[in-house]
N, C-alpha and C positions, 0 to 999 in steps of 0.2 A: 574522583567521580566526575564523569562528563555531564554537561548540561544537555537537556533535550533541545533547547533552543539557544542560539548564540548570535550576537550581532555580527560576527565574522563568518557566519555560516553561508555556504553556497546555496542560493535560493533554489536552484534546480535540484538540490538534494534535500530540501526541507520537507518536513512531515506533511504540510498541507499540499505541496506540489506533488509529492509521491502519492499521497492519498488521492489526488485528482487523477493521476495516471492509473491507479488501481480501479477507480470508478469507471474510467474509460474502458478498461478491460472487462469489467463486469457488465457494462452496457452492451458490449460486443458479443457477449456470450448468449447462447440460446435460452438458458434457464435462469438467468440472473444469479449464477453462481460460477465460481472458478476455483480450481485447485490452487492451493498455496504454492505448490511446486511450479505450476504454470505461471503464476504471477512472478515468482522469483526468476524463472528462466526468461520470460519476456522482458522484464524490466532490466535484467542484467545485460541483455542484448542491446538495449537502447543507450546505455551509458555505463560508466564505471560506478555502479551502485553496489554497496556492500549489503550484507544480510541485515545489519543493524539499521540501515537506512530504510529498507523495505519493511522491517519489523516496526519501526516507528511510524511509518505511513499507515500500516494496518491498525496500530493502536490508536492513531489519530482518528481514523474513521470509526473505530469501535467506541471510542470515548464520546463521539458525537451521535452515537446510536444509529449510524447509517448502515453498518454491516454487523453480521454476527458470524460466529465460527461454528461450523458443523464439520468437524474433522473429516478429511483434510481440506475442506472447502471454506471459502469466504462466500457468504450469501448476502445479497443486497436486500435490505429490509423494506425499502419503499415499494 
């Protein structure tokens, strides 16, 4: 079983960093919401990010109660 965090982890692929990138995308959107598919597409273009990395970034934000899920959208709660 893989750990969510590791001392050998690339910081640019860490959950908090990816969470910050997702927040930037949410702030750029008109309605403070963005499709999960758009998030994956835009973040994959920025670098070699896998689905698991993006998933952990979304879970990080959800666990901090910053976003909520309204399928298929991520919605900023603030």
